[in-house]
C-alpha positions in Angstrom: 91.1 92.5 96.2 92.9 91.0 98.6 95.8 93.7 98.8 92.8 96.6 99.4 92.6 94.3 102.6 96.3 93.9 103.3 96.1 97.6 102.9 94.2 98.2 105.2 95.1 96.1 108.5 98.2 97.7 107.3 96.8 101.7 107.5 95.3 100.6 111.2 99.0 99.3 112.6 100.5 102.9 110.9 97.7 104.6 112.7 98.0 102.6 116.2 101.7 103.1 116.4 101.1 106.5 115.3 98.8 107.3 118.0 100.9 105.5 120.5 104.1 107.5 119.1 102.3 110.5 119.6 100.8 110.1 123.4 104.7 109.7 124.4 105.6 112.8 123.2 103.6 115.7 121.7 106.3 118.4 121.3 106.5 119.5 117.6 102.0 119.2 117.6 102.7 122.6 120.2 104.1 124.5 117.5 102.6 123.2 114.4 99.3 124.9 116.2 101.3 127.8 116.1 102.8 128.2 113.1 99.6 127.7 111.5 97.7 130.3 113.7 99.8 132.5 112.8 99.7 131.0 108.6 96.0 132.0 108.8 97.1 135.1 109.7 98.5 136.5 107.0 97.2 133.8 104.3 93.3 132.3 106.1 92.3 129.1 105.1 89.7 128.7 103.5 87.9 125.4 103.1 87.9 124.3 98.8 85.0 123.0 99.0 82.7 126.0 100.1 85.1 128.7 101.2 84.0 128.5 104.9 87.2 130.1 106.6 89.0 127.8 108.7 89.9 124.6 107.7 91.0 123.5 104.0 88.3 121.4 103.7 85.6 121.0 106.2 83.8 118.1 107.8 80.3 119.3 105.8 82.6 119.1 102.4 83.6 115.7 103.1 80.4 114.4 103.2 79.1 115.6 100.1 82.0 114.4 98.3 81.6 111.3 100.0 79.4 109.2 97.1 79.2 105.4 96.1 80.8 105.8 91.9 78.1 106.0 89.2 78.3 104.6 86.2 79.0 107.1 83.6 77.8 106.7 79.5 79.7 109.0 77.3 79.8 110.1 74.3 82.3 108.3 72.5 82.3 104.5 73.0 84.7 103.1 75.4 85.4 99.2 75.3 85.6 99.4 79.5 82.7 100.5 81.8 83.5 104.2 83.3 82.5 105.5 87.2 82.8 108.6 88.2 82.8 109.6 92.3 80.5 111.9 91.7 78.5 115.3 89.4 80.6 117.7 88.3 78.5 120.1 91.2 78.8 121.8 94.2 82.0 121.1 96.7 83.5 118.2 94.3 83.8 121.0 91.4 84.9 123.4 93.7 87.5 121.4 94.3 89.1 120.1 90.9 88.7 123.9 90.1 91.1 125.6 92.7 93.4 122.7 92.6 93.9 122.8 88.5 93.5 126.9 88.2 94.4 128.8 92.2 97.0 125.8 93.1 95.5 124.2 96.2 97.7 121.8 96.1 96.3 120.7 100.0 93.3 119.2 97.7 94.5 116.0 96.5 94.2 115.1 99.6 90.6 114.9 100.0 89.8 114.1 95.8 92.8 110.9 97.0 91.1 109.8 99.8 87.2 110.0 97.8 89.3 107.7 94.8 90.7 105.4 97.4 87.3 105.4 98.7 85.2 104.2 95.4 87.5 101.6 94.1 87.2 100.2 96.9 83.5 100.0 97.1 84.3 99.1 93.3 86.2 95.8 94.0 83.9 95.0 96.5 80.7 95.2 93.6 83.5 93.3 91.9 83.9 95.4 88.9 88.0 94.5 89.7 89.5 91.8 88.7 91.2 89.4 91.5 95.0 90.4 91.1 97.5 91.0 93.3 98.5 94.4 92.8 96.9 97.9 91.2 98.1 99.9 88.6 96.5 103.8 88.5 97.6 105.4 85.2 96.6 108.9 85.1 94.8 110.5 82.1 97.5 112.7 80.3 98.2 116.5 80.4 99.6 118.8 78.1 103.0 119.8 79.6 102.6 123.4 79.5 99.1 123.2 81.9 101.3 121.3 83.7 104.3 123.3 84.1 101.2 126.4 84.6 99.0 124.2 87.8 103.2 123.5 89.2 102.4 119.1 88.8 100.1 117.0 87.0 96.9 116.9 89.3 96.1 114.5 88.4 99.2 112.3 89.2 98.5 114.2 92.6 95.0 112.4 93.2 96.1 109.5 92.6 99.5 109.5 94.7 97.0 110.3 97.2 94.7 107.6 97.0 97.7 105.1 96.2 99.0 106.3 99.9 95.6 105.4 101.6 95.8 102.0 99.8 99.1 101.1 100.4 102.1 99.4 98.9 100.4 97.0 96.4 99.1 100.4 94.8 101.2 102.0 91.9 100.4 104.9 90.1 102.2 105.1 86.8 102.4 108.7 85.0 103.3 107.4 81.1 100.6 109.0 79.4 101.6 111.9 77.1 100.4 114.5 75.2 101.6 116.5 72.3 102.1 119.6 72.6 100.1 120.4 69.3 96.9 119.5 70.4 94.9 122.1 71.2 93.0 122.6 74.5 89.5 120.7 74.5 87.7 123.1 76.6 84.4 123.5 73.8 84.9 121.6 71.5 81.9 118.9 70.3 82.9 114.9 71.3 83.6 114.3 67.4 86.0 117.5 68.0 87.9 116.5 70.5 88.3 112.7 68.9 89.5 114.3 66.3 91.8 116.6 68.4 93.3 113.7 70.3 93.6 111.2 67.2 97.7 110.5 67.8 98.1 113.2 70.4 98.7 110.9 72.9 101.8 108.8 73.9 103.3 106.6 76.4 106.7 108.4 77.5 108.8 109.4 80.9 108.9 106.3 82.6 110.7 103.7 80.9 110.3 99.6 80.2 110.2 98.4 83.6 107.7 100.3 85.0 104.9 99.9 81.9 106.2 96.1 82.5 104.2 96.1 85.9 100.6 97.6 84.3 101.6 94.7 81.7 101.5 91.9 84.5 99.2 89.8 84.4 97.9 89.7 88.1 97.5 93.6 88.0 94.0 95.4 88.1 95.0 98.6 85.6 92.4 102.0 86.1 92.9 104.7 83.9 92.2 108.0 86.1 90.9 111.6 85.9 89.4 114.1 87.5 86.3 115.2 85.4 84.9 113.1 82.2 83.0 115.1 79.5 83.0 113.6 76.4 85.0 109.8 76.5 87.6 110.8 74.5 90.4 111.4 76.3 89.6 108.3 78.1 89.2 106.2 74.3 91.9 107.9 72.9 94.2 107.0 76.0 93.2 103.4 76.2 93.4 102.4 72.5 97.2 104.0 72.9 97.9 101.5 76.5 96.1 98.6 74.3 99.0 99.0 71.4 101.5 98.8 74.2 100.4 95.9 75.2 98.3 97.2 78.5 94.5 96.7 79.3 92.6 99.1 81.0 90.1 97.4 83.1 88.1 100.5 84.1 88.0 104.1 83.9 87.2 106.0 87.1 86.9 110.2 87.3 86.4 112.5 90.7 83.5 114.1 88.4 81.3 113.8 85.5 79.6 116.6 83.3 
């Protein structure tokens, strides 16, 4: 899409400006390095993908994360294409678990970059419609889970991706899950569908944000961290469609 190319140009200009500014004054750089070194003495940094000490995310794991997206056939049929950045294995799996279960909010950055790269590739493949803006809608999560994790990991990943893609990309966390919905872990595809039927709704952002997703020149992508059966995506698409929001594509970080 044209907005992706404009974003890339804008990002290059921003990096050039930041580089020039850094050449003029680097007073804060030494302070940050000292603070980081002291922090490492108290709580050593470990790579979120392999556990290697000294870095939040090492170059080797970054290379393994940089897969081209692949099409996914879900057990629950979906009316739109589904793509995954890669399989739910290795550094990708560990990063998702560290982010969701161990509070490694810093890992939203590499996962968000991988999501942004995948969106650029899918756009190049013409899997996204020509549009002036792109809306990323995070799959819903239970409020209790989000509270326990210190926030919604999928929304954090989407916002990180949007930062790479630029101002024409909007993140709309408008999907909610009813508190009576069970945790779907361990359920079959049919049981997951039954569990989520009527449990997903829209709320929290207001009519103006929803109107953005309804715009005719907007591409809408439903985003999740992991797809197992496709039940969550299917119910989310149904709810969004009922609200007049047409999803063009589902993109997940990992497929089981």
